[in-house]
C-alpha positions in Angstrom: 0.0 0.1 0.0 1.1 3.5 -0.6 1.3 6.2 2.2 -2.2 7.4 1.2 -3.7 4.0 1.9 -3.0 4.4 5.4 -4.7 8.0 6.1 -7.3 8.1 8.9 -9.1 10.2 11.1 -6.0 11.8 12.3 -5.8 13.7 9.0 -6.7 17.2 9.6 -5.2 17.3 13.2 -1.8 18.3 11.6 -1.1 21.0 9.1 0.3 20.1 5.9 3.1 23.0 6.5 4.2 20.5 9.5 4.4 17.5 7.2 7.6 16.1 6.2 6.5 15.7 2.6 3.7 17.3 0.7 0.6 15.5 1.3 1.9 13.4 4.2 0.4 13.0 7.2 2.6 10.7 9.1 0.9 7.5 7.8 4.0 5.4 7.8 6.2 7.0 10.5 5.9 8.0 14.1 4.2 11.4 14.5 7.0 13.9 15.2 6.8 16.0 18.7 6.2 19.2 16.6 2.9 17.9 15.5 1.4 16.8 19.0 -1.7 18.3 20.1 -3.3 19.0 23.6 -6.4 17.4 25.2 -8.6 20.3 24.0 -8.3 19.1 20.2 -9.9 15.9 21.1 -13.0 17.0 23.1 -14.9 18.5 20.2 -14.2 15.7 17.8 -15.5 13.1 20.4 -18.6 14.9 21.4 -19.6 15.5 17.6 -18.8 12.0 16.4 -20.8 10.2 19.1 -23.9 12.6 19.2 -25.2 11.0 16.3 -28.7 10.5 14.6 -28.6 6.9 15.7 -28.9 7.9 19.2 -32.7 8.8 18.3 -32.8 5.0 17.5 -31.0 3.4 20.3 -33.0 4.8 23.3 -36.4 3.8 21.7 -34.9 0.5 21.3 -34.3 0.2 24.7 -37.8 1.0 25.4 -38.9 -2.0 23.1 -36.8 -4.4 24.7 -38.3 -3.7 28.2 -35.1 -2.2 29.9 -36.1 -0.9 33.1 -35.3 2.4 34.9 -32.2 1.0 36.9 -30.7 -0.5 33.8 -31.1 2.5 32.0 -29.9 5.2 34.5 -27.2 3.1 36.4 -26.2 0.5 33.9 -25.6 2.9 31.0 -23.7 5.0 33.6 -21.6 2.1 34.3 -21.1 0.9 30.7 -20.2 4.3 29.4 -17.6 4.8 32.4 -15.9 1.8 31.5 -15.9 2.8 27.7 -14.1 5.9 28.7 -11.7 4.1 31.1 -10.8 1.6 28.2 -10.0 4.7 25.8 -7.9 6.4 28.6 -6.1 3.5 30.2 -5.7 1.2 27.1 -6.0 3.0 23.9 -4.6 6.4 24.6 -1.3 4.9 26.3 -0.6 2.7 23.3 -1.3 5.5 20.7 0.9 7.8 22.4 3.7 5.3 22.8 3.5 4.0 19.3 2.4 6.9 17.5 1.3 4.8 14.6 -1.9 4.5 12.6 -3.9 1.3 13.5 -3.3 0.4 9.7 0.5 0.8 9.8 0.7 -0.8 13.2 -1.2 -3.8 11.8 0.9 -4.1 8.8 3.8 -4.4 11.0 2.1 -7.4 12.9 0.1 -9.1 10.3 1.4 -8.3 6.9 0.3 -6.0 4.0 -1.8 -8.7 2.4 -3.9 -9.4 5.7 -4.2 -5.7 6.3 -6.1 -5.5 2.9 -8.5 -8.0 4.1 -9.0 -6.1 7.2 -9.6 -2.8 5.2 -12.2 -4.4 3.0 -14.1 -5.6 6.3 -13.6 -2.5 7.9 -14.7 -0.5 4.8 -17.9 -2.7 4.5 -18.9 -2.4 8.1 -18.3 1.4 8.2 -20.5 1.7 5.1 -23.5 -0.2 6.9 -23.0 1.9 10.0 -23.1 5.0 7.9 -26.2 3.5 6.1 -28.0 3.2 9.1 -27.5 6.9 9.9 -28.9 7.9 6.5 -31.9 5.8 7.3 -32.4 7.8 10.6 -31.6 11.3 9.0 -34.2 10.2 6.3 -37.1 9.9 8.5 -36.6 13.8 9.2 -37.6 14.5 5.7 -41.0 13.0 5.9 -42.7 15.7 8.2 -41.6 18.5 5.6 -44.3 17.0 3.2 -48.0 16.1 3.5 -48.7 13.4 5.5 -48.4 10.0 3.7 -46.0 11.4 1.2 -43.1 9.4 2.4 -43.9 6.2 4.1 -41.8 5.7 7.4 -40.3 2.8 8.6 -40.9 1.0 12.1 -38.8 -1.4 14.1 -40.2 -4.4 12.0 -39.3 -2.8 8.7 -36.5 -4.2 6.8 -37.2 -3.4 3.1 -37.6 0.3 1.5 -41.1 1.7 2.3 -41.5 3.0 -1.2 -40.1 5.4 -4.0 -40.4 8.7 -2.0 -38.3 6.7 0.8 -35.6 5.7 -1.8 -35.2 9.2 -3.1 -34.9 10.9 0.4 -32.3 8.3 1.3 -30.4 9.0 -1.9 -30.3 12.9 -1.7 -29.2 12.7 2.0 -26.8 10.2 1.2 -25.3 12.1 -1.6 -25.0 15.4 0.5 -23.4 13.2 3.3 -20.7 12.0 0.4 -20.1 15.3 -0.9 -19.1 16.7 2.4 -16.9 13.4 3.0 -15.3 14.3 -0.4 -14.1 17.7 0.8 -11.7 15.9 3.0 -11.4 15.3 6.8 -10.8 19.0 7.8 -14.4 20.1 6.6 -15.8 16.8 8.1 -14.4 17.5 11.3 -15.5 21.3 11.5 -19.1 20.4 10.7 -18.8 18.0 13.7 -17.1 20.7 15.9 -19.8 23.4 15.5 -22.7 21.1 15.4 -22.3 19.2 18.6 -23.2 21.9 21.3 -26.5 22.6 19.3 -27.3 18.9 18.7 -26.8 18.0 22.7 -29.1 21.0 23.2 -32.0 19.7 20.9 -31.8 16.2 22.7 -32.2 17.8 25.9 -35.0 19.9 24.7 -36.8 17.1 23.4 -36.4 15.3 26.9 -38.0 18.6 28.7 -40.7 19.1 26.3 -41.8 15.4 26.6 -41.6 15.7 30.4 -43.9 18.9 30.2 -46.4 16.9 27.8 -46.4 14.0 30.3 -47.0 16.4 33.3 -44.0 14.9 35.4 -40.5 15.2 35.9 -40.3 11.6 37.5 -37.9 10.2 35.0 -37.3 7.0 37.1 -41.1 6.2 36.8 -41.4 7.1 33.3 -38.4 4.8 32.4 -40.1 1.8 34.6 -41.9 -0.6 31.9 -45.4 -1.4 32.7 -46.1 -4.6 34.6 -46.1 -7.7 32.4 -43.5 -6.0 30.0 -41.3 -8.8 28.7 -37.5 -8.1 29.3 -35.4 -8.6 26.1 -32.3 -7.1 27.9 -30.6 -7.4 31.2 -29.0 -4.8 33.3 -25.6 -6.7 32.2 -26.6 -6.5 28.8 -27.1 -2.8 29.1 -23.7 -2.5 30.7 -22.0 -4.6 28.0 -23.8 -2.5 25.3 -22.8 0.9 26.4 -19.3 -0.4 26.9 -18.9 -2.1 23.7 -21.0 -0.3 21.1 -17.8 1.5 20.2 -15.5 -1.6 20.6 -13.8 -1.4 17.6 -12.7 2.2 18.3 -11.3 1.3 22.0 -10.4 -2.1 22.5 -10.1 -2.7 18.7 -7.5 0.3 18.6 -9.2 2.1 15.6 -8.4 5.2 17.5 -4.9 4.8 17.7 -4.9 6.9 14.4 -6.4 9.8 16.1 -4.9 9.6 19.6 -1.3 9.1 18.2 -1.6 13.2 17.8 -2.1 13.5 21.6 0.5 14.9 23.9 -0.3 12.4 26.6 -2.7 9.7 27.2 -4.7 12.1 29.1 -6.4 13.0 25.7 -8.3 9.7 26.3 -10.6 11.4 28.8 -11.9 13.3 26.0 -14.0 10.4 24.9 -16.1 11.1 27.8 -17.8 14.0 25.8 -19.2 11.6 23.7 -19.9 8.9 26.1 -21.7 10.9 28.8 -23.4 13.6 26.3 -23.8 11.9 23.2 -24.6 8.4 24.6 -25.8 8.5 28.0 -27.8 11.5 28.2 -29.0 11.2 24.5 -30.3 7.7 24.8 -32.3 8.5 27.8 -33.8 11.7 26.1 -34.6 9.4 23.1 -36.2 6.7 25.1 -38.5 9.3 26.8 -39.6 10.3 23.3 -41.1 6.7 22.6 -42.3 6.5 26.1 -44.5 9.5 25.5 -45.7 8.1 22.2 -46.6 4.9 23.8 -48.4 6.5 27.0 -50.3 9.3 25.1 -50.8 8.1 21.7 -51.2 4.3 21.9 -48.0 3.4 20.0 -47.0 -0.3 20.2 -43.7 -0.1 21.7 -42.7 -3.3 19.7 -43.4 -1.3 16.3 -42.1 2.2 17.6 -42.3 5.5 15.8 -39.8 6.8 13.5 -37.4 9.7 15.0 -38.6 12.3 12.5 -42.3 12.3 13.5 -41.3 12.0 17.4 -38.9 14.9 17.4 -41.1 16.9 14.8 -43.7 16.7 17.6 -41.5 17.7 20.4 -39.7 20.5 19.2 -40.7 21.2 15.6 -38.5 21.9 12.4 -35.1 22.5 14.7 -35.4 18.9 15.8 -35.8 17.7 12.2 -32.8 19.6 11.1 -30.9 18.2 14.2 -31.7 14.6 13.1 -30.5 15.4 9.7 -27.1 16.9 11.1 -26.7 14.5 13.7 -26.7 11.8 11.0 -24.2 13.9 8.9 -21.9 14.5 11.7 -21.0 10.8 12.2 -22.0 9.5 8.7 -19.5 12.1 7.2 -16.4 10.8 8.8 -17.6 7.3 8.8 -17.9 7.6 4.7 -14.6 9.3 4.7 -12.9 6.3 6.7 -14.6 3.6 4.8 -13.2 5.3 1.6 -9.9 5.3 3.0 -10.3 1.6 3.7 -11.4 0.9 0.2 -8.3 2.7 -0.9 -6.3 0.4 0.9 -8.0 -2.6 -0.9 -7.7 -0.8 -4.3 -4.5 1.3 -4.1 -4.8 2.6 -7.6 -8.2 4.2 -6.7 -8.2 7.9 -6.0 -9.4 9.1 -2.7 -12.3 10.9 -4.6 -13.2 7.5 -6.3 -12.9 5.6 -3.0 -15.2 8.2 -1.2 -17.8 8.0 -4.2 -17.6 4.2 -3.8 -18.1 4.1 -0.1 -20.9 6.9 -0.4 -22.8 4.6 -2.9 -22.5 1.7 -0.7 -23.8 3.7 2.2 -26.8 4.9 0.4 -27.6 1.1 -0.9 -27.5 0.2 2.7 -29.5 3.4 4.0 -32.4 2.5 1.7 -32.9 -0.7 3.4 -33.9 0.1 7.3 -33.1 -3.1 8.6 -29.6 -1.9 9.6 -31.0 1.0 11.7 -33.9 -1.0 13.1 -31.6 -3.9 14.4 -28.9 -1.4 15.1 -28.2 -2.8 18.8 -27.4 -6.5 17.0 -25.3 -4.6 14.3 -23.2 -2.7 16.5 -22.4 -5.9 18.3 -21.3 -7.7 15.3 -19.4 -4.7 14.2 -17.2 -4.9 17.3 -17.0 -8.6 17.2 -15.5 -8.6 14.0 -13.1 -5.7 14.3 -12.3 -5.4 18.2 -10.2 -8.5 18.4 -7.4 -7.1 16.4 -6.8 -5.0 19.3 -6.0 -8.2 21.3 -3.1 -8.5 18.7 -1.7 -5.0 19.3 -2.2 -5.3 23.2 -0.1 -8.4 22.9 2.5 -7.0 20.7 2.8 -3.9 22.8 2.8 -5.0 26.3 3.5 -8.8 26.3 5.7 -10.1 23.2 8.9 -9.4 25.3 7.5 -11.1 28.3 6.3 -14.2 26.6 9.1 -14.2 24.1 7.7 -13.6 20.8 8.7 -11.2 18.4 7.4 -7.7 18.0 6.2 -6.4 14.6 6.9 -9.8 13.3 5.8 -9.3 9.7 8.0 -6.2 9.5 11.0 -8.3 10.5 10.1 -11.2 8.3 8.6 -9.5 5.2 5.8 -11.9 5.1 2.7 -10.5 3.4 0.3 -12.6 5.5 1.2 -13.5 9.2 -0.7 -16.9 9.5 -0.8 -16.7 13.2 -2.8 -13.7 12.9 -5.2 -14.8 10.5 -6.0 -17.7 12.5 -6.1 -15.9 15.8 -8.5 -13.3 14.3 -10.9 -15.7 12.5 -11.4 -18.7 14.7 -12.7 -16.5 17.8 -14.8 -14.2 15.4 -16.4 -17.0 13.5 -17.1 -19.0 16.7 -18.5 -16.0 18.5 -20.8 -14.9 15.2 -22.1 -18.6 15.2 -23.6 -18.0 18.7 -25.7 -14.9 17.6 -29.1 -14.5 16.2 -27.6 -13.2 13.0 -25.8 -16.5 12.1 -27.7 -18.6 9.6 -26.4 -21.6 11.6 -26.3 -21.9 15.3 -25.0 -25.4 16.4 -24.8 -24.4 20.1 -28.2 -24.7 20.9 -28.4 -21.1 22.4 -27.9 -17.7 21.4 -25.8 -15.0 22.7 -26.4 -11.1 22.2 -23.7 -9.9 19.9 -22.7 -7.0 22.2 -21.7 -9.8 24.9 -18.8 -10.9 22.6 -16.3 -8.1 21.7 -14.3 -8.7 24.8 -14.1 -12.4 25.2 -13.1 -12.8 21.3 -10.6 -10.1 21.7 -8.9 -12.0 24.9 -9.3 -15.1 23.0 -7.5 -13.7 19.8 -4.7 -12.4 21.9 -4.1 -15.8 23.8 -4.5 -17.8 20.4 -1.9 -15.2 18.7 0.8 -15.9 21.6 0.2 -19.7 21.4 0.4 -19.8 17.5 3.5 -17.4 17.5 5.2 -19.5 19.9 4.5 -22.8 18.0 5.8 -21.0 14.7 8.9 -19.9 16.4 9.6 -23.1 17.9 9.3 -24.8 14.4 11.6 -22.2 12.9 14.1 -22.8 15.4 14.0 -26.7 15.0 14.2 -26.2 11.4 17.2 -24.1 11.8 
């Protein structure tokens, strides 16, 4: 891969005049001291990226699944705190020590050929994630037209609801792709200025909803009616909040951002996204559906589209917020997906790769299934991508202790490190086969996919150690 293949979200955090060569963002070298940034450079980025349109989906999905008040108020608090601590004490220290992008670090461990496979998986999953944001943003278009013009999806929707829905998704997805084409500086700028306003809209929705319900007893409102079937436990809520961004923290995707931090304390900036964009926003969004269930007789198992609920609460400002909130996360996601595809197809320009990513995202957004099963999807996303973090943790902290090489592919020149390939695929395939998304489940039980990122990551690290020791032993015997 060329140096351009390893660009990531860290771009834009360094001015080109500081780069050692034209167009370089230190993709294949350590970030130099002069390019490092203080913690304030990261707070706005995390707040903007994690205050997304999909928050309007996650809160109501908790209501659908019968989550109780204790799970939502205490469980989400614990889970998001664990996510912040993971960024601060695992991801950020490795990033500040290595000062390399995830892609280049993985290339040194796994080999260029295997990183190409990782890029493909990464790019496709990024596209599906951005597609769910297009879906949510498209629900905000409906209220601008006469009722019935655009049929809105429900929790049970998997297919497009009609031509008008498809057109709305295409227009919104094209606009998001256009912003992503402008590069990460513009993407980051949109998120930086939108985040505070979006958070206030979430709060406004909750305050107006409490007023309509005539109570401020949030605990009572979040308590499901007697007889409600619980489909998610307290532990499930904690693990979902912790691992919905597993690919970013234990999966080490944010090495590419935090490598520019002066110190690991920049990892605390993730709190802006976890507690404002996740904890508060999810509870505010849950209250919206609770109002529609209590006052308008909506079936919680079917739900109500975010656009209609927010429009009822705060009007056009809320609709604009849904669209912008989708943009602030979909824009960098499309950008990153384009870079991942560029790693798979090095001859493709960044513009071509971003257009390809945008097209896949739009196609995914047209189908509401990704958004309506968002909790399952982010669990699968983390289960596939997070385990590579186990490889990096082993390489960084344990390689010398257990007697295996650090950066083995860089030393051997191997294109594919078979120990990495086996250690990554075996836990992932076993884990996914236990979930409801698997077409074949030989285990006789199902595990929610957001339970799996941590055990799969740990299993990947352990397998990598064992396979590397075995390979080094055979090499020594052959010599």
